C-alpha positions in Angstrom: 96.4 102.1 103.5 98.9 99.8 101.7 97.0 100.1 98.5 97.0 103.9 98.7 100.8 103.9 99.2 101.3 101.4 96.4 99.2 103.5 94.1 101.7 106.3 94.4 104.9 104.1 94.4 104.1 101.1 92.3 100.7 101.0 90.5 101.1 97.3 89.5 101.3 96.3 93.2 98.2 98.5 94.0 96.3 96.7 91.2 97.4 93.3 92.6 96.3 94.3 96.1 92.9 95.4 94.8 92.4 92.1 93.0 93.8 89.9 95.8 92.1 91.7 98.8 89.2 93.8 97.6 87.6 91.6 94.9 84.6 90.8 97.1 83.3 90.9 100.7 83.8 87.2 101.0 87.4 87.3 99.7 88.2 90.2 102.0 86.8 88.3 105.0 88.9 85.3 104.0 92.0 87.4 103.7 91.4 89.0 107.1 91.0 85.5 108.7 94.3 84.3 107.0 96.2 87.4 108.1 94.8 87.3 111.7 95.8 83.6 112.0 99.3 84.4 110.8 99.5 87.2 113.4 98.4 84.8 116.1 101.0 82.2 115.0 103.8 84.7 115.0 103.5 86.9 118.2 107.1 87.9 118.0 106.5 90.0 114.9 104.8 93.3 114.6 101.4 92.9 112.9 102.3 95.6 110.3 105.4 93.5 109.3 103.2 90.4 108.9 100.7 92.3 106.7 103.6 93.7 104.6 105.0 90.1 104.2 101.6 88.9 103.0 101.4 91.7 100.5 105.0 91.2 99.3 104.5 87.5 98.9 101.3 88.0 96.9 102.0 91.1 94.9 105.7 91.9 95.1 107.8 94.6 96.8 106.7 98.3 96.9 110.1 99.5 95.7 
């Protein structure tokens, strides 16, 4: 969903997300594991906020 939103608001971020997350099944599985681990380590934060923080760190803000 984040990639769809970024496509409409900031195409460069959408391209980065596609390359960072969707480049292959193996990469996507690795990213999911990393994100889930971060969520487990930070139970005080909403999972969507953690996902956004990952995306922002890797690809920049959506603004």
